[in-house]
DSSP file (Angstrom, degrees, kcal/mol; ACC not computed):
  #  RESIDUE AA STRUCTURE BP1 BP2  ACC     N-H-->O    O-->H-N    N-H-->O    O-->H-N    TCO  KAPPA ALPHA  PHI   PSI    X-CA   Y-CA   Z-CA
    1    1 A X     >        0   0    0      0, 0.0     4,-2.3     0, 0.0     5,-0.2   0.000 360.0 360.0 360.0 -36.7   23.9   92.7  -66.4
    2    2 A X  H  >  +     0   0    0      1,-0.2     4,-2.1     2,-0.2     5,-0.1   0.882 360.0  51.9 -63.6 -37.1   26.6   94.2  -64.3
    3    3 A X  H  > S+     0   0    0      2,-0.2     4,-2.4     1,-0.2    -1,-0.2   0.904 108.1  51.2 -65.2 -41.4   24.0   96.2  -62.3
    4    4 A X  H  > S+     0   0    0      1,-0.2     4,-2.6     2,-0.2    -2,-0.2   0.918 110.5  49.2 -62.2 -42.9   21.9   93.0  -61.6
    5    5 A X  H  X S+     0   0    0     -4,-2.3     4,-2.4     1,-0.2    -1,-0.2   0.889 109.9  51.1 -64.2 -38.6   25.1   91.3  -60.3
    6    6 A X  H  X S+     0   0    0     -4,-2.1     4,-2.2     2,-0.2    -2,-0.2   0.912 110.3  49.3 -65.1 -41.4   25.9   94.2  -58.1
    7    7 A X  H  X S+     0   0    0     -4,-2.4     4,-2.3     2,-0.2    -2,-0.2   0.934 111.8  48.3 -62.8 -45.8   22.3   94.2  -56.6
    8    8 A X  H  X S+     0   0    0     -4,-2.6     4,-2.7     1,-0.2     5,-0.2   0.889 109.8  54.0 -61.1 -37.9   22.6   90.4  -56.0
    9    9 A X  H  X S+     0   0    0     -4,-2.4     4,-2.5     2,-0.2    -1,-0.2   0.912 108.1  48.4 -61.8 -42.8   26.0   91.0  -54.4
   10   10 A X  H  X S+     0   0    0     -4,-2.2     4,-2.3     2,-0.2    -1,-0.2   0.906 112.2  49.8 -64.2 -41.1   24.5   93.6  -52.0
   11   11 A X  H  X S+     0   0    0     -4,-2.3     4,-2.1     2,-0.2    -2,-0.2   0.929 112.9  45.7 -63.3 -45.6   21.7   91.2  -51.1
   12   12 A X  H  X S+     0   0    0     -4,-2.7     4,-2.4     2,-0.2    -2,-0.2   0.897 112.5  50.5 -67.4 -39.9   24.0   88.3  -50.4
   13   13 A X  H  X S+     0   0    0     -4,-2.5     4,-2.4    -5,-0.2    -1,-0.2   0.896 110.3  49.9 -65.2 -38.9   26.4   90.5  -48.4
   14   14 A X  H  X S+     0   0    0     -4,-2.3     4,-2.1     2,-0.2    -1,-0.2   0.882 110.6  50.3 -66.9 -35.8   23.5   91.7  -46.3
   15   15 A X  H  X S+     0   0    0     -4,-2.1     4,-2.2     2,-0.2    -2,-0.2   0.900 110.3  50.7 -63.6 -40.7   22.3   88.1  -45.8
   16   16 A X  H  X S+     0   0    0     -4,-2.4     4,-2.3     2,-0.2    -2,-0.2   0.911 109.9  48.6 -64.1 -43.1   25.9   87.3  -44.7
   17   17 A X  H  X S+     0   0    0     -4,-2.4     4,-2.5     2,-0.2     5,-0.3   0.880 109.6  53.3 -64.3 -37.6   26.0   90.2  -42.2
   18   18 A X  H  X>S+     0   0    0     -4,-2.1     4,-2.6     2,-0.2     5,-1.5   0.909 108.1  50.8 -62.5 -41.5   22.6   89.1  -40.9
   19   19 A X  H  <5S+     0   0    0     -4,-2.2     5,-0.5     3,-0.2     4,-0.2   0.935 112.4  47.2 -59.2 -46.4   24.0   85.6  -40.3
   20   20 A X  H  <5S+     0   0    0     -4,-2.3    -2,-0.2     1,-0.2    -1,-0.2   0.922 123.7  28.8 -62.1 -45.9   27.0   87.0  -38.5
   21   21 A X  H  <5S+     0   0    0     -4,-2.5    -2,-0.2    -5,-0.1    -3,-0.2   0.799 132.9  18.7 -93.3 -30.0   25.1   89.3  -36.2
   22   22 A X  T  <5S+     0   0    0     -4,-2.6     3,-0.3    -5,-0.3     4,-0.3   0.791 122.6  41.8-114.3 -36.6   21.7   87.9  -35.6
   23   23 A X  S  ><S+     0   0    0     -5,-1.5     4,-2.3    -4,-0.2    -4,-0.1   0.461  83.3  95.9 -96.7  -0.5   21.5   84.2  -36.5
   24   24 A X  T  4 S+     0   0    0     -5,-0.5    -1,-0.2    -6,-0.3     8,-0.1   0.900  94.6  35.0 -58.5 -43.9   24.8   83.0  -35.0
   25   25 A X  T  4 S+     0   0    0     -3,-0.3    -1,-0.2     1,-0.1    -2,-0.1   0.718 117.2  55.0 -82.2 -21.3   23.3   81.9  -31.7
   26   26 A X  T  4 S+     0   0    0     -4,-0.3    -2,-0.2     2,-0.1    -1,-0.1   0.880  97.3  66.8 -82.2 -39.1   20.0   80.7  -33.2
   27   27 A X  S  < S-     0   0    0     -4,-2.3     2,-0.0     1,-0.1     0, 0.0  -0.464  92.5 -99.8 -84.7 153.6   21.4   78.2  -35.8
   28   28 A X     >  -     0   0    0     -2,-0.1     4,-2.3     1,-0.1     5,-0.2  -0.351  43.0-105.7 -64.2 156.0   23.1   75.0  -35.1
   29   29 A X  H  > S+     0   0    0      1,-0.2     4,-1.6     2,-0.2     5,-0.1   0.901 116.6  39.3 -56.8 -51.3   26.9   75.3  -35.4
   30   30 A X  H  > S+     0   0    0      1,-0.2     4,-2.4     2,-0.2    -1,-0.2   0.847 112.1  56.9 -73.3 -31.9   27.4   73.5  -38.7
   31   31 A X  H  > S+     0   0    0      1,-0.2     4,-2.5     2,-0.2     5,-0.2   0.904 105.8  53.0 -61.8 -39.0   24.2   75.0  -40.3
   32   32 A X  H  X S+     0   0    0     -4,-2.3     4,-2.3     1,-0.2    -2,-0.2   0.939 111.7  43.8 -60.2 -47.8   25.7   78.4  -39.6
   33   33 A X  H  X S+     0   0    0     -4,-1.6     4,-2.5     2,-0.2    -1,-0.2   0.833 112.0  52.7 -72.0 -30.9   28.9   77.6  -41.4
   34   34 A X  H  X S+     0   0    0     -4,-2.4     4,-2.4     2,-0.2    -1,-0.2   0.939 112.1  45.5 -67.1 -45.4   27.2   75.9  -44.3
   35   35 A X  H  X S+     0   0    0     -4,-2.5     4,-2.0     2,-0.2    -2,-0.2   0.899 113.4  50.3 -62.8 -39.6   25.0   79.0  -44.8
   36   36 A X  H  X S+     0   0    0     -4,-2.3     4,-2.0    -5,-0.2    -1,-0.2   0.914 110.3  49.7 -64.2 -42.6   28.0   81.2  -44.5
   37   37 A X  H  X S+     0   0    0     -4,-2.5     4,-2.4     1,-0.2    -2,-0.2   0.884 108.4  52.8 -63.3 -39.2   30.0   79.1  -47.0
   38   38 A X  H  X S+     0   0    0     -4,-2.4     4,-2.4     2,-0.2    -1,-0.2   0.880 107.4  52.1 -65.1 -36.6   27.1   79.3  -49.4
   39   39 A X  H  X S+     0   0    0     -4,-2.0     4,-2.4     2,-0.2    -1,-0.2   0.906 109.1  50.4 -63.5 -40.7   27.0   83.1  -49.1
   40   40 A X  H  X S+     0   0    0     -4,-2.0     4,-2.3     2,-0.2    -2,-0.2   0.908 110.4  49.5 -63.4 -41.4   30.8   83.1  -49.9
   41   41 A X  H  X S+     0   0    0     -4,-2.4     4,-2.4     2,-0.2    -2,-0.2   0.904 110.3  50.5 -64.4 -40.0   30.2   80.9  -53.0
   42   42 A X  H  X S+     0   0    0     -4,-2.4     4,-2.3     1,-0.2    -2,-0.2   0.917 110.6  49.2 -63.6 -42.2   27.4   83.3  -54.1
   43   43 A X  H  X S+     0   0    0     -4,-2.4     4,-2.8     1,-0.2     5,-0.2   0.889 109.5  52.9 -63.7 -37.6   29.7   86.3  -53.7
   44   44 A X  H  X S+     0   0    0     -4,-2.3     4,-2.7     2,-0.2    -2,-0.2   0.925 109.8  47.8 -62.1 -44.4   32.4   84.4  -55.7
   45   45 A X  H  X S+     0   0    0     -4,-2.4     4,-2.3     2,-0.2    -2,-0.2   0.893 112.7  49.0 -64.1 -38.9   30.0   83.8  -58.5
   46   46 A X  H  X S+     0   0    0     -4,-2.3     4,-2.4     2,-0.2    -2,-0.2   0.932 112.8  46.0 -67.1 -45.2   28.9   87.4  -58.5
   47   47 A X  H  X S+     0   0    0     -4,-2.8     4,-2.9     1,-0.2     5,-0.3   0.901 111.4  54.0 -63.0 -40.3   32.4   88.7  -58.5
   48   48 A X  H  X S+     0   0    0     -4,-2.7     4,-2.2    -5,-0.2    -2,-0.2   0.921 109.7  47.8 -58.6 -44.7   33.3   86.2  -61.3
   49   49 A X  H  X S+     0   0    0     -4,-2.3     4,-1.6     2,-0.2    -2,-0.2   0.913 113.1  46.9 -64.2 -43.3   30.4   87.6  -63.3
   50   50 A X  H  X S+     0   0    0     -4,-2.4     4,-1.8     1,-0.2    -2,-0.2   0.933 114.8  45.9 -65.0 -46.0   31.3   91.2  -62.8
   51   51 A X  H  X S+     0   0    0     -4,-2.9     4,-2.7     1,-0.2    -1,-0.2   0.852 108.6  56.7 -67.5 -33.2   35.0   90.6  -63.6
   52   52 A X  H  < S+     0   0    0     -4,-2.2    -1,-0.2    -5,-0.3    -2,-0.2   0.881 110.4  45.1 -64.2 -36.9   34.1   88.5  -66.7
   53   53 A X  H  < S+     0   0    0     -4,-1.6    -1,-0.2    -5,-0.2    -2,-0.2   0.850 120.7  37.4 -74.1 -33.6   32.1   91.4  -68.1
   54   54 A X  H  < S+     0   0    0     -4,-1.8    -2,-0.2    -5,-0.1     2,-0.2   0.814 103.5  71.2 -93.5 -30.7   34.7   94.1  -67.3
   55   55 A X  S  < S-     0   0    0     -4,-2.7     5,-0.0    -5,-0.2     0, 0.0  -0.530  86.0-103.7 -89.1 154.2   38.1   92.5  -68.0
   56   56 A X    >   -     0   0    0     -2,-0.2     3,-1.1     1,-0.1     4,-0.5  -0.226  38.0-101.3 -68.1 165.4   39.4   91.5  -71.4
   57   57 A X  G >  S+     0   0    0      1,-0.3     3,-0.9     2,-0.2     4,-0.5   0.773 117.3  65.7 -61.5 -27.8   39.4   87.9  -72.6
   58   58 A X  G 3  S+     0   0    0      1,-0.2     3,-0.4     2,-0.1     4,-0.3   0.853 103.4  45.8 -63.6 -33.9   43.1   87.4  -71.8
   59   59 A X  G <> S+     0   0    0     -3,-1.1     4,-1.5     1,-0.2    -1,-0.2   0.508  89.2  87.1 -88.1  -4.5   42.5   87.9  -68.1
   60   60 A X  H <> S+     0   0    0     -3,-0.9     4,-2.4    -4,-0.5    -1,-0.2   0.834  82.3  58.5 -67.4 -32.1   39.4   85.6  -67.9
   61   61 A X  H  > S+     0   0    0     -4,-0.5     4,-2.4    -3,-0.4    -1,-0.2   0.902 104.5  52.1 -63.4 -39.1   41.6   82.5  -67.3
   62   62 A X  H  > S+     0   0    0     -4,-0.3     4,-2.4    -3,-0.2    -1,-0.2   0.902 108.8  50.8 -60.2 -41.2   43.0   84.2  -64.2
   63   63 A X  H  X S+     0   0    0     -4,-1.5     4,-2.5     2,-0.2    -2,-0.2   0.910 109.1  50.5 -64.8 -42.7   39.4   84.8  -63.0
   64   64 A X  H  X S+     0   0    0     -4,-2.4     4,-2.3     1,-0.2    -2,-0.2   0.930 111.6  47.9 -61.4 -45.0   38.4   81.2  -63.6
   65   65 A X  H  X S+     0   0    0     -4,-2.4     4,-2.3     1,-0.2    -2,-0.2   0.898 111.6  49.9 -64.1 -40.5   41.5   80.0  -61.6
   66   66 A X  H  X S+     0   0    0     -4,-2.4     4,-2.4     2,-0.2    -1,-0.2   0.905 110.1  51.0 -63.6 -40.5   40.7   82.4  -58.8
   67   67 A X  H  X S+     0   0    0     -4,-2.5     4,-2.3     2,-0.2    -2,-0.2   0.903 109.9  49.0 -64.6 -40.9   37.1   81.2  -58.6
   68   68 A X  H  X S+     0   0    0     -4,-2.3     4,-2.4     2,-0.2    -1,-0.2   0.912 111.0  51.1 -63.9 -41.7   38.2   77.6  -58.5
   69   69 A X  H  X S+     0   0    0     -4,-2.3     4,-2.0     1,-0.2    -2,-0.2   0.901 110.6  47.8 -62.1 -41.2   40.6   78.5  -55.7
   70   70 A X  H  X S+     0   0    0     -4,-2.4     4,-1.3     2,-0.2    -1,-0.2   0.886 110.5  52.7 -67.8 -37.6   37.9   80.3  -53.7
   71   71 A X  H  X S+     0   0    0     -4,-2.3     4,-1.1     1,-0.2     3,-0.2   0.902 109.7  48.1 -63.0 -41.0   35.5   77.3  -54.2
   72   72 A X  H  X S+     0   0    0     -4,-2.4     4,-1.8     1,-0.2     3,-0.2   0.882 106.5  57.3 -66.4 -37.5   38.2   74.9  -52.9
   73   73 A X  H  X S+     0   0    0     -4,-2.0     4,-2.4     1,-0.2    -1,-0.2   0.818  98.2  62.4 -64.4 -28.3   38.7   77.2  -49.9
   74   74 A X  H  X S+     0   0    0     -4,-1.3     4,-2.0    -3,-0.2    -1,-0.2   0.936 106.0  44.3 -59.1 -46.9   35.0   76.9  -49.1
   75   75 A X  H  X S+     0   0    0     -4,-1.1     4,-2.3    -3,-0.2    -2,-0.2   0.854 111.5  53.5 -69.2 -33.5   35.4   73.2  -48.5
   76   76 A X  H  X S+     0   0    0     -4,-1.8     4,-2.7     2,-0.2     5,-0.2   0.898 107.0  52.2 -65.6 -39.3   38.6   73.8  -46.5
   77   77 A X  H  X S+     0   0    0     -4,-2.4     4,-2.3     2,-0.2    -2,-0.2   0.933 110.4  47.9 -61.5 -45.6   36.7   76.2  -44.3
   78   78 A X  H  X S+     0   0    0     -4,-2.0     4,-2.1     1,-0.2    -2,-0.2   0.911 112.6  49.4 -61.4 -42.0   34.0   73.6  -43.6
   79   79 A X  H  X S+     0   0    0     -4,-2.3     4,-2.2     1,-0.2    -2,-0.2   0.938 112.5  46.0 -63.7 -46.9   36.6   70.9  -42.9
   80   80 A X  H  X S+     0   0    0     -4,-2.7     4,-2.2     1,-0.2    -1,-0.2   0.859 112.0  51.5 -68.0 -33.6   38.6   73.1  -40.4
   81   81 A X  H  X S+     0   0    0     -4,-2.3     4,-2.2    -5,-0.2    -1,-0.2   0.888 109.0  50.7 -68.7 -37.5   35.4   74.2  -38.7
   82   82 A X  H  X S+     0   0    0     -4,-2.1     4,-2.2     2,-0.2    -2,-0.2   0.913 111.5  48.5 -64.2 -40.9   34.3   70.6  -38.3
   83   83 A X  H  X S+     0   0    0     -4,-2.2     4,-2.3     1,-0.2    -2,-0.2   0.891 109.8  52.3 -64.0 -38.9   37.7   69.8  -36.8
   84   84 A X  H  X S+     0   0    0     -4,-2.2     4,-2.2     2,-0.2    -1,-0.2   0.889 108.0  51.4 -65.1 -38.8   37.4   72.8  -34.5
   85   85 A X  H  X S+     0   0    0     -4,-2.2     4,-2.5     2,-0.2    -2,-0.2   0.934 110.1  48.7 -62.8 -46.4   34.0   71.6  -33.2
   86   86 A X  H  X S+     0   0    0     -4,-2.2     4,-2.3     1,-0.2    -2,-0.2   0.898 112.2  48.6 -62.7 -39.5   35.4   68.1  -32.5
   87   87 A X  H  X S+     0   0    0     -4,-2.3     4,-2.5     2,-0.2    -1,-0.2   0.875 109.7  52.7 -66.4 -36.3   38.4   69.6  -30.6
   88   88 A X  H  X S+     0   0    0     -4,-2.2     4,-2.8     2,-0.2     5,-0.3   0.903 109.5  48.6 -65.5 -41.3   36.0   71.8  -28.7
   89   89 A X  H  X S+     0   0    0     -4,-2.5     4,-1.4     1,-0.2    -2,-0.2   0.923 113.3  48.1 -63.4 -43.2   33.9   68.8  -27.7
   90   90 A X  H  < S+     0   0    0     -4,-2.3    -2,-0.2    -5,-0.2    -1,-0.2   0.908 119.6  38.0 -62.5 -42.0   37.1   67.0  -26.6
   91   91 A X  H  < S+     0   0    0     -4,-2.5    -2,-0.2     1,-0.1    -3,-0.2   0.946 134.3  16.0 -78.0 -50.2   38.4   69.9  -24.6
   92   92 A X  H  < S+     0   0    0     -4,-2.8    59,-0.4    -5,-0.2    -3,-0.2   0.252  89.8 134.7-111.9  10.6   35.4   71.4  -23.0
   93   93 A X     <  -     0   0    0     -4,-1.4     2,-0.4    -5,-0.3    57,-0.2  -0.268  44.6-142.1 -70.1 149.0   32.8   68.7  -23.3
   94   94 A X  E     -A  149   0A   0     55,-3.4    55,-2.0     2,-0.0     2,-0.3  -0.903  16.4-132.5-107.0 135.8   30.4   67.6  -20.5
   95   95 A X  E     +A  148   0A   0     -2,-0.4     2,-0.3    53,-0.2    53,-0.2  -0.705  34.5 159.4 -89.8 139.6   29.6   63.9  -20.2
   96   96 A X  E     -A  147   0A   0     51,-2.4    51,-3.0    -2,-0.3     2,-0.3  -0.958  38.1-104.1-148.8 165.7   26.0   62.8  -19.7
   97   97 A X  E     +A  146   0A   0     -2,-0.3    21,-0.4    49,-0.2     2,-0.2  -0.712  39.0 169.1 -93.5 146.8   23.9   59.7  -20.1
   98   98 A X  E     -A  145   0A   0     47,-2.4    47,-2.0    -2,-0.3     2,-0.3  -0.791  23.4-123.5-139.1-176.0   21.5   59.3  -23.0
   99   99 A X  E     -AB 144 116A   0     17,-2.3    17,-2.4    -2,-0.2     2,-0.4  -0.960  23.6-107.3-136.4 155.7   19.4   56.5  -24.5
  100  100 A X  E     + B   0 115A   0     43,-2.0    42,-2.4    -2,-0.3    15,-0.2  -0.669  35.0 170.2 -81.7 128.2   19.0   54.9  -27.9
  101  101 A X  E     +     0   0A   0     13,-2.9     2,-0.3    -2,-0.4    14,-0.2   0.652  62.1  20.7-112.8 -22.0   15.8   55.9  -29.6
  102  102 A X  E     - B   0 114A   0     12,-1.5    12,-2.4     2,-0.0     2,-0.4  -0.998  55.5-151.4-147.7 147.2   16.3   54.5  -33.2
  103  103 A X  E     - B   0 113A   0     -2,-0.3     2,-0.4    10,-0.2    10,-0.2  -0.979  24.9-177.2-115.3 132.5   18.3   51.9  -35.0
  104  104 A X  E     - B   0 112A   0      8,-3.1     8,-2.6    -2,-0.4     2,-0.6  -0.976  23.8-145.3-135.0 145.4   19.1   52.6  -38.6
  105  105 A X        -     0   0    0     -2,-0.4     2,-0.2     6,-0.2     6,-0.2  -0.941  23.9-140.3-104.3 121.2   20.9   50.8  -41.4
  106  106 A X        -     0   0    0     -2,-0.6     5,-0.1     3,-0.3    -2,-0.0  -0.571   9.3-133.9 -79.5 146.1   22.7   53.1  -43.8
  107  107 A X  S    S+     0   0    0     -2,-0.2    -1,-0.1     1,-0.2     4,-0.1   0.910 103.7   8.7 -66.0 -42.9   22.5   52.3  -47.5
  108  108 A X  S    S+     0   0    0      2,-0.1     2,-0.2    -3,-0.0    -1,-0.2   0.252 125.5  66.9-121.3  10.2   26.2   52.9  -48.1
  109  109 A X  S    S-     0   0    0      1,-0.1    -3,-0.3     3,-0.0     3,-0.1  -0.720  90.1 -82.6-124.5 174.3   27.4   53.2  -44.5
  110  110 A X        -     0   0    0     -2,-0.2    -4,-0.2     1,-0.1    21,-0.1  -0.358  60.7 -86.9 -69.2 156.6   27.7   51.2  -41.4
  111  111 A X        -     0   0    0     19,-0.4    19,-2.7    -6,-0.2     2,-0.3  -0.326  53.7-173.2 -63.1 151.6   24.6   50.7  -39.2
  112  112 A X  E     -BC 104 129A   0     -8,-2.6    -8,-3.1    17,-0.3     2,-0.4  -0.947  18.6-134.8-144.1 163.0   24.1   53.5  -36.7
  113  113 A X  E     -BC 103 128A   0     15,-2.6    15,-2.1    -2,-0.3     2,-0.5  -0.915  14.3-135.7-119.0 147.9   21.9   54.4  -33.8
  114  114 A X  E     -BC 102 127A   0    -12,-2.4   -13,-2.9    -2,-0.4   -12,-1.5  -0.908  27.7-166.3-101.8 127.5   20.2   57.7  -33.0
  115  115 A X  E     -BC 100 126A   0     11,-2.7    11,-2.2    -2,-0.5     2,-0.4  -0.719   6.7-153.6-113.8 162.6   20.5   58.7  -29.4
  116  116 A X  E     +BC  99 125A   0    -17,-2.4   -17,-2.3    -2,-0.3     2,-0.3  -0.993  11.2 177.9-138.1 142.2   18.8   61.3  -27.2
  117  117 A X  E     - C   0 124A   0      7,-2.4     7,-3.0    -2,-0.4     2,-0.5  -0.968  22.4-129.7-140.2 159.8   19.8   63.2  -24.1
  118  118 A X  E     + C   0 123A   0    -21,-0.4     2,-0.4    -2,-0.3     5,-0.2  -0.923  23.5 174.2-113.9 130.9   18.1   65.9  -22.0
  119  119 A X  E >  S- C   0 122A   0      3,-2.5     3,-1.5    -2,-0.5    35,-0.1  -0.967  74.1 -15.2-138.2 120.5   19.9   69.1  -21.0
  120  120 A X  T 3  S-     0   0    0     -2,-0.4     3,-0.1     1,-0.3    -1,-0.1   0.865 128.1 -53.2  54.5  41.3   18.1   71.9  -19.2
  121  121 A X  T 3  S+     0   0    0      1,-0.2     2,-0.4     0, 0.0    -1,-0.3   0.487 116.2 108.9  80.1   3.1   14.7   70.4  -20.1
  122  122 A X  E <   -C  119   0A   0     -3,-1.5    -3,-2.5     2,-0.0     2,-0.4  -0.938  63.6-133.3-115.8 135.6   15.4   70.2  -23.8
  123  123 A X  E     -C  118   0A   0     -2,-0.4     2,-0.3    -5,-0.2    -5,-0.2  -0.712  23.8-173.0 -88.2 135.2   15.9   66.9  -25.7
  124  124 A X  E     -C  117   0A   0     -7,-3.0    -7,-2.4    -2,-0.4     2,-0.3  -0.917  11.8-138.5-124.9 152.1   18.9   66.7  -28.1
  125  125 A X  E     +C  116   0A   0     -2,-0.3     2,-0.3    -9,-0.2    -9,-0.2  -0.785  21.0 170.4-113.0 156.2   19.9   64.0  -30.6
  126  126 A X  E     -C  115   0A   0    -11,-2.2   -11,-2.7    -2,-0.3     2,-0.3  -0.896  21.8-126.9-148.4 174.4   23.2   62.5  -31.5
  127  127 A X  E     -C  114   0A   0     -2,-0.3    32,-0.9   -13,-0.2     2,-0.4  -0.946  10.8-167.0-131.5 152.9   24.4   59.5  -33.5
  128  128 A X  E     -C  113   0A   0    -15,-2.1   -15,-2.6    -2,-0.3     2,-0.4  -0.971  16.1-143.6-138.4 122.7   26.7   56.6  -32.9
  129  129 A X  E     -C  112   0A   0     -2,-0.4     2,-0.6   -17,-0.2   -17,-0.3  -0.718   9.0-158.0 -86.6 133.1   28.0   54.4  -35.7
  130  130 A X        -     0   0    0    -19,-2.7   -19,-0.4    -2,-0.4     6,-0.1  -0.946   7.5-173.3-112.5 111.7   28.4   50.7  -34.9
  131  131 A X        +     0   0    0     -2,-0.6     2,-0.7   -21,-0.1    -1,-0.1   0.812  67.7  73.3 -78.1 -29.2   30.9   49.0  -37.2
  132  132 A X     >  -     0   0    0      1,-0.2     4,-1.9   -22,-0.1     5,-0.1  -0.769  66.1-159.8 -90.3 116.7   30.3   45.4  -36.1
  133  133 A X  H  > S+     0   0    0     -2,-0.7     4,-1.8     1,-0.2    -1,-0.2   0.814  91.0  56.2 -68.8 -29.0   26.9   44.2  -37.3
  134  134 A X  H  > S+     0   0    0      2,-0.2     4,-0.9     1,-0.2    -1,-0.2   0.896 109.3  46.3 -67.5 -38.7   26.7   41.4  -34.7
  135  135 A X  H  > S+     0   0    0      1,-0.2     4,-0.7     2,-0.2     3,-0.4   0.868 108.9  56.5 -68.4 -35.8   27.1   44.0  -31.9
  136  136 A X  H >< S+     0   0    0     -4,-1.9     3,-0.8     1,-0.2    -2,-0.2   0.883 102.4  55.1 -62.9 -38.7   24.5   46.2  -33.7
  137  137 A X  H 3< S+     0   0    0     -4,-1.8    -1,-0.2     1,-0.2    -2,-0.2   0.798 103.4  56.1 -65.6 -28.3   22.0   43.3  -33.5
  138  138 A X  H 3< S+     0   0    0     -4,-0.9    -1,-0.2    -3,-0.4    -2,-0.2   0.682  85.1 102.0 -77.1 -18.3   22.4   43.1  -29.7
  139  139 A X    <<  -     0   0    0     -3,-0.8     2,-0.3    -4,-0.7   -36,-0.0  -0.447  56.8-161.5 -71.8 137.0   21.5   46.7  -29.2
  140  140 A X    >   -     0   0    0     -2,-0.2     3,-1.9     1,-0.0   -40,-0.2  -0.876  28.7 -96.9-116.9 151.2   18.0   47.4  -27.9
  141  141 A X  T 3  S+     0   0    0     -2,-0.3   -40,-0.2     1,-0.2     3,-0.1  -0.444 112.2  32.2 -62.4 136.6   16.0   50.6  -28.0
  142  142 A X  T 3  S+     0   0    0    -42,-2.4    -1,-0.2     1,-0.3   -41,-0.1   0.311  82.8 142.8  95.5  -7.5   16.3   52.3  -24.6
  143  143 A X    <   -     0   0    0     -3,-1.9   -43,-2.0   -44,-0.1    -1,-0.3  -0.309  54.9-106.7 -62.3 151.1   19.9   51.1  -23.9
  144  144 A X  E     -A   99   0A   0     19,-0.3    19,-2.3   -45,-0.2     2,-0.3  -0.541  37.6-176.6 -83.8 145.7   22.1   53.7  -22.2
  145  145 A X  E     -AD  98 162A   0    -47,-2.0   -47,-2.4    17,-0.3     2,-0.5  -0.927  26.9-119.1-135.2 160.8   24.9   55.6  -24.0
  146  146 A X  E     -AD  97 161A   0     15,-3.0    14,-2.8    -2,-0.3    15,-1.0  -0.906  32.6-171.0-103.4 125.2   27.5   58.1  -22.9
  147  147 A X  E     -AD  96 159A   0    -51,-3.0   -51,-2.4    -2,-0.5     2,-0.4  -0.937  10.9-158.7-122.1 138.9   27.3   61.4  -24.7
  148  148 A X  E     +AD  95 158A   0     10,-2.8    10,-2.4    -2,-0.4     2,-0.3  -0.963  23.2 161.3-116.8 132.4   29.7   64.3  -24.6
  149  149 A X  E     -AD  94 157A   0    -55,-2.0   -55,-3.4    -2,-0.4     2,-0.5  -0.945  42.2-106.2-145.9 164.3   28.5   67.9  -25.5
  150  150 A X        -     0   0    0      6,-1.7     3,-0.5     3,-0.7     6,-0.3  -0.830  26.6-141.7 -93.7 128.5   29.5   71.5  -25.2
  151  151 A X  S    S+     0   0    0     -2,-0.5     3,-0.4   -59,-0.4    -1,-0.1   0.807  99.4  53.2 -66.3 -29.8   27.2   73.3  -22.6
  152  152 A X  S    S+     0   0    0      1,-0.3     2,-0.3     2,-0.1    -1,-0.2   0.845 125.7  23.8 -71.2 -32.5   27.0   76.5  -24.6
  153  153 A X    >   +     0   0    0     -3,-0.5     3,-2.3     3,-0.2    -3,-0.7  -0.741  66.5 179.7-134.0  83.4   25.8   74.6  -27.7
  154  154 A X  T 3  S+     0   0    0     -3,-0.4    -1,-0.1    -2,-0.3    -3,-0.1   0.721  79.8  70.4 -61.7 -19.1   24.2   71.3  -26.7
  155  155 A X  T 3  S+     0   0    0      1,-0.2     2,-1.3    -3,-0.1    -1,-0.3   0.756  82.9  78.2 -67.6 -21.1   23.6   70.6  -30.4
  156  156 A X  S <  S+     0   0    0     -3,-2.3    -6,-1.7    -6,-0.3     2,-0.3  -0.737  75.6 131.0 -86.2  94.4   27.3   70.2  -30.7
  157  157 A X  E     -D  149   0A   0     -2,-1.3     2,-0.3    -8,-0.2    -8,-0.2  -0.896  43.0-155.9-143.5 168.5   27.6   66.7  -29.3
  158  158 A X  E     -D  148   0A   0    -10,-2.4   -10,-2.8    -2,-0.3     2,-0.6  -0.965  21.8-129.3-149.8 130.9   29.0   63.3  -29.9
  159  159 A X  E     -D  147   0A   0    -32,-0.9   -12,-0.3    -2,-0.3   -30,-0.2  -0.733  24.5-170.2 -79.9 120.4   27.9   59.9  -28.6
  160  160 A X  E     -     0   0A   0    -14,-2.8     2,-0.3    -2,-0.6    -1,-0.2   0.958  52.0 -36.0 -79.6 -54.0   31.0   58.3  -27.2
  161  161 A X  E     -D  146   0A   0    -15,-1.0   -15,-3.0   -33,-0.0     2,-0.4  -0.988  58.1 -91.5-165.0 164.5   30.0   54.7  -26.5
  162  162 A X  E     -D  145   0A   0     -2,-0.3     2,-0.4   -17,-0.2   -17,-0.3  -0.715  39.7-130.6 -85.3 136.3   27.2   52.4  -25.4
  163  163 A X              0   0    0    -19,-2.3   -19,-0.3    -2,-0.4    -1,-0.0  -0.720 360.0 360.0 -87.4 136.2   27.1   51.6  -21.7
  164  164 A X              0   0    0     -2,-0.4    -1,-0.1   -21,-0.1   -19,-0.1   0.447 360.0 360.0 -84.8 360.0   26.9   48.0  -20.8
């Protein structure tokens, strides 16, 4: 079993290195970090399996606690990267006009609109949540919105507000 776990570990680490070196520019920013986090979780599970087989039963509680800590750190990494993205948009973002292409009602969320903007001949989408349902009803498809995005990664964007 230990050999199988080591082989899986090598496969996951090689996938992680591929993500770092080749797919970083190809994937959207958050997709990259989610995949990277999943690789970290897989490595944690593999290390947990190897250590469970090799260490005595007294030390297994330590391994469980370490695994839980590493799992929690995965969610902290995602949170801090999302915050970093928002700060990057605030600091270096470019403003542009876009238009509303869809109106949606979320099942457990406020209604929102999907917006679209064009940058260098490519269309990108964004979302804007509208908390007031009366204001949401007044919105029409094709209305203008203000969108802020990072020029290096236009997929990293945020719809700021609807233009009147």
